[in-house]
KOLDOVO-205915 format. One record per residue (C-alpha): residue number from 1; residue in one letter; y, z, x. Coordinates in pm, whole numbers. Last residue first. Example, Ala and Ser with C-alpha at 12.3 -4.5 7.8 and 13.67 -1.06 7.14 Angstrom:
2
num; residuo; v; w; u
2; s; -106; 714; 1367
1; a; -450; 780; 1230
% end
This chain:
285
num; residuo; v; w; u
285; v; 5660; 15808; -10483
284; a; 5735; 15582; -10176
283; l; 6082; 15534; -10066
282; n; 6318; 15251; -10019
281; d; 6649; 15151; -9843
280; i; 6909; 14881; -9836
279; l; 7261; 14897; -9718
278; r; 7547; 14635; -9774
277; t; 7859; 14705; -9558
276; t; 8211; 14588; -9617
275; g; 8317; 14921; -9782
274; i; 8012; 15059; -9951
273; r; 7756; 14829; -10090
272; a; 7415; 14898; -10255
271; a; 7049; 14790; -10228
270; i; 6782; 15022; -10357
269; l; 6389; 15026; -10383
268; l; 6166; 15300; -10527
267; r; 5799; 15234; -10459
266; i; 5539; 15335; -10714
265; p; 5156; 15353; -10697
264; g; 5021; 15216; -11031
263; e; 5092; 15196; -11393
262; s; 5030; 15561; -11452
261; r; 5386; 15666; -11372
260; a; 5516; 15456; -11658
259; a; 5801; 15203; -11628
258; l; 5683; 14916; -11413
257; p; 5834; 14600; -11269
256; a; 5608; 14407; -11023
255; l; 5664; 14479; -10658
254; t; 5297; 14373; -10601
253; a; 5183; 14656; -10361
252; a; 5423; 14940; -10451
251; h; 5458; 14864; -10807
250; r; 5838; 14884; -10873
249; a; 6085; 15144; -10959
248; e; 6443; 14996; -10925
247; l; 6787; 15065; -10781
246; y; 6990; 14743; -10782
245; d; 7323; 14590; -10664
244; l; 7506; 14934; -10684
243; a; 7865; 14945; -10571
242; f; 7877; 15277; -10378
241; g; 8130; 15559; -10389
240; a; 7908; 15863; -10421
239; a; 7941; 15859; -10796
238; v; 7767; 15510; -10792
237; v; 7483; 15656; -10603
236; s; 7452; 15945; -10836
235; q; 7451; 15724; -11135
234; r; 7178; 15515; -10999
233; a; 6962; 15814; -10926
232; e; 7008; 15942; -11278
231; e; 6893; 15607; -11408
230; v; 6582; 15612; -11177
229; s; 6476; 15952; -11308
228; a; 6529; 15856; -11673
227; d; 6335; 15533; -11636
226; v; 6044; 15706; -11455
225; d; 6006; 15988; -11700
224; r; 5961; 16325; -11522
223; g; 5614; 16428; -11418
222; d; 5675; 16628; -11100
221; r; 5601; 16315; -10897
220; i; 5877; 16128; -11098
219; d; 6121; 16402; -11021
218; a; 6029; 16423; -10645
217; a; 6074; 16036; -10623
216; a; 6412; 16050; -10806
215; k; 6537; 16327; -10578
214; a; 6419; 16140; -10265
213; l; 6574; 15815; -10378
212; a; 6912; 15969; -10461
211; r; 6921; 16163; -10130
210; h; 6834; 15840; -9934
209; l; 7124; 15655; -10096
208; a; 7367; 15950; -10058
207; p; 7315; 15933; -9684
206; a; 7584; 15665; -9675
205; a; 7879; 15881; -9771
204; a; 7963; 16007; -9422
203; r; 7907; 15654; -9276
202; d; 8160; 15515; -9537
201; e; 8418; 15767; -9419
200; p; 8356; 15696; -9055
199; s; 8365; 15316; -9113
198; l; 8028; 15156; -9148
197; y; 7992; 14815; -8966
196; v; 7767; 14964; -8695
195; n; 7526; 15050; -8975
194; r; 7434; 14683; -8992
193; s; 7170; 14702; -8714
192; s; 6987; 14944; -8943
191; l; 6856; 15295; -8919
190; a; 6782; 15454; -9253
189; l; 7028; 15727; -9338
188; g; 6845; 16060; -9393
187; d; 7084; 16307; -9247
186; a; 6898; 16334; -8916
185; e; 6904; 15955; -8872
184; r; 6610; 15768; -9002
183; v; 6313; 15552; -8885
182; t; 6132; 15374; -9158
181; p; 5760; 15377; -9134
180; v; 5578; 15083; -8966
179; g; 5417; 14812; -9163
178; l; 5132; 14603; -9008
177; i; 5060; 14228; -9072
176; a; 4726; 14119; -8917
175; v; 4737; 13759; -8794
174; p; 4500; 13481; -8880
173; i; 4747; 13280; -9101
172; d; 4537; 13210; -9403
171; l; 4829; 13073; -9598
170; d; 4793; 13319; -9883
169; r; 4726; 13615; -9661
168; a; 5014; 13548; -9425
167; m; 5248; 13485; -9712
166; r; 5136; 13808; -9900
165; t; 5202; 14020; -9598
164; v; 5539; 13852; -9534
163; v; 5647; 13903; -9890
162; q; 5536; 14262; -9890
161; l; 5720; 14338; -9560
160; q; 6030; 14163; -9684
159; q; 6022; 14364; -9997
158; y; 6001; 14680; -9772
157; d; 6282; 14610; -9530
156; k; 6295; 14973; -9434
155; e; 5917; 14946; -9395
154; g; 5954; 14800; -9050
153; f; 5749; 14497; -8942
152; l; 5465; 14468; -8687
151; a; 5276; 14149; -8610
150; v; 4906; 14169; -8506
149; d; 4654; 13937; -8316
148; p; 4944; 13719; -8209
147; a; 4950; 13342; -8238
146; a; 5295; 13320; -8074
145; q; 5406; 12995; -8220
144; l; 5211; 13016; -8545
143; l; 5328; 13376; -8618
142; l; 5682; 13279; -8515
141; k; 5682; 12976; -8745
140; a; 5554; 13172; -9036
139; v; 5826; 13434; -8972
138; v; 6094; 13165; -8963
137; t; 5970; 13004; -9295
136; a; 5920; 13344; -9470
135; v; 6254; 13477; -9384
134; g; 6447; 13155; -9484
133; a; 6259; 13140; -9812
132; f; 6324; 13514; -9845
131; h; 6702; 13477; -9842
130; t; 6757; 13177; -10055
129; p; 6847; 13368; -10376
128; r; 7034; 13653; -10223
127; f; 7156; 13874; -10510
126; d; 6863; 13839; -10760
125; t; 6649; 13741; -10458
124; e; 6695; 14094; -10313
123; l; 6545; 14267; -10626
122; g; 6376; 13984; -10822
121; l; 6076; 13761; -10727
120; a; 5959; 13770; -10355
119; p; 5666; 14001; -10446
118; g; 5497; 13719; -10635
117; t; 5678; 13379; -10589
116; l; 5763; 13193; -10280
115; s; 5827; 12844; -10153
114; i; 5809; 12799; -9768
113; t; 6060; 12557; -9610
112; t; 6029; 12230; -9437
111; a; 6289; 11960; -9341
110; f; 6366; 11991; -8969
109; g; 6530; 11661; -8879
108; d; 6686; 11778; -8559
107; p; 6500; 12078; -8432
106; y; 6497; 12417; -8609
105; m; 6342; 12678; -8396
104; e; 6431; 12522; -8054
103; a; 6765; 12396; -8178
102; v; 6853; 12740; -8306
101; d; 6807; 12898; -7974
100; p; 6493; 13070; -7872
99; v; 6470; 13414; -7724
98; f; 6099; 13523; -7696
97; a; 6092; 13848; -7511
96; a; 5785; 13928; -7306
95; d; 5591; 14234; -7179
94; v; 5753; 14512; -7381
93; g; 5710; 14845; -7227
92; a; 5976; 15035; -7429
91; g; 6218; 15027; -7138
90; s; 6185; 14644; -7117
89; a; 6272; 14622; -7488
88; k; 6575; 14839; -7451
87; e; 6705; 14645; -7147
86; l; 6638; 14312; -7326
85; d; 6831; 14428; -7624
84; a; 7122; 14549; -7404
83; a; 7152; 14206; -7251
82; l; 7101; 14028; -7585
81; t; 7365; 14225; -7785
80; r; 7452; 14006; -8078
79; p; 7582; 14184; -8385
78; y; 7583; 13978; -8713
77; r; 7941; 13874; -8762
76; s; 7888; 13509; -8773
75; l; 7594; 13526; -8999
74; d; 7767; 13774; -9239
73; e; 7702; 13631; -9579
72; t; 7901; 13385; -9803
71; p; 7712; 13080; -9690
70; a; 7375; 13253; -9753
69; f; 7193; 13393; -9452
68; q; 6806; 13357; -9417
67; t; 6833; 13016; -9277
66; p; 7062; 13122; -8988
65; n; 6782; 13335; -8812
64; v; 6941; 13555; -8556
63; f; 6643; 13526; -8300
62; i; 6511; 13793; -8073
61; s; 6121; 13778; -8057
60; v; 5951; 14079; -7906
59; i; 5617; 14012; -7752
58; i; 5371; 14299; -7659
57; r; 5058; 14276; -7453
56; e; 4768; 14531; -7442
55; a; 4752; 14555; -7813
54; q; 4755; 14785; -8112
53; k; 4885; 15122; -7982
52; r; 5155; 14945; -7780
51; a; 5271; 14777; -8113
50; a; 5346; 15117; -8250
49; e; 5576; 15191; -7965
48; m; 5746; 14848; -8001
47; l; 5789; 14918; -8380
46; a; 5945; 15256; -8292
45; v; 6176; 15079; -8043
44; h; 6304; 14871; -8330
43; g; 6391; 15181; -8529
42; v; 6561; 15326; -8215
41; h; 6800; 15033; -8209
40; l; 6790; 14664; -8129
39; a; 7085; 14438; -8200
38; g; 6828; 14167; -8201
37; m; 6716; 13954; -8501
36; t; 6368; 14097; -8468
35; p; 6005; 13998; -8475
34; v; 5763; 14239; -8310
33; l; 5450; 14048; -8197
32; a; 5129; 14209; -8069
31; v; 4875; 14045; -7827
30; r; 4527; 14148; -7745
29; e; 4406; 14090; -7377
28; g; 4082; 13907; -7276
27; a; 4236; 13780; -6948
26; a; 4228; 13428; -7073
25; r; 4407; 13548; -7387
24; w; 4698; 13688; -7176
23; r; 4728; 13354; -6990
22; r; 4719; 13162; -7322
21; v; 4994; 13391; -7459
20; q; 5215; 13295; -7164
19; a; 5153; 12924; -7208
18; r; 5233; 12956; -7579
17; l; 5564; 13124; -7510
16; e; 5669; 12884; -7253
15; a; 5593; 12589; -7476
14; v; 5772; 12757; -7774
13; s; 6076; 12766; -7559
12; h; 6323; 13037; -7427
11; l; 6096; 13295; -7279
10; t; 6234; 13607; -7110
9; a; 5960; 13792; -6909
8; i; 5989; 14171; -6912
7; t; 5930; 14423; -6634
6; s; 5813; 14779; -6622
5; s; 5508; 14740; -6831
4; p; 5388; 15023; -7057
3; a; 5040; 15178; -6999
2; s; 4763; 15034; -7207
1; m; 4626; 15064; -7558
% end
């Protein structure tokens, strides 16, 4: 909606964030929020570019949220590249980066989380039971702290997108939630901050996830049985060297299980591990 800014403000407190947003509001400007955990890549830049079409002012939040990591997960290993992140965000025309610390987001005595059902049931929560409670809580806080007109999320984390969309609707948070298509490497691998963990051998095998989804989606569109198409895709992923957590066909809006093509729009979703890295992906049918 406007030309990109050449400078970026770095805000560390909710008070600073709200003061900045008030100034933009007083000037009659729309505000977009892009929530991230940092380690920004081309996929994040695509979110920022999409945000530019929605609002005059863009905020990127950079916060590695501890409440969405289980004790056995990679919180300490998650890449933290703040200086590079700020440079990328500034280059993409972002106006402000909200970079709170853990104490700012979860002050002493913090005791509230959001309880979820609906699209949060199954898939990721079968393997990471507390994950979406942490995601929903921090996203709700960011939406209330920044009070943007629109918040943008990547479709790579498709279940997260549906959970956040449902949460904002159910809690009457007056922010439009917008999904942005997954950005991929030339060989189909979905961009992710965790891709840096892949060894050269694992990186060479990683595109098998997208190939399996693409073939299953094409088979289902051609009229093949959903269960048979999904099972063949599972076998191809395992044959490529992955340990499969899940590969499922779900209703694209509700993420409810389904079997027949006629039951609604379908989304294929996958999570699988290779080496030390867990990858997720999804594809519309």
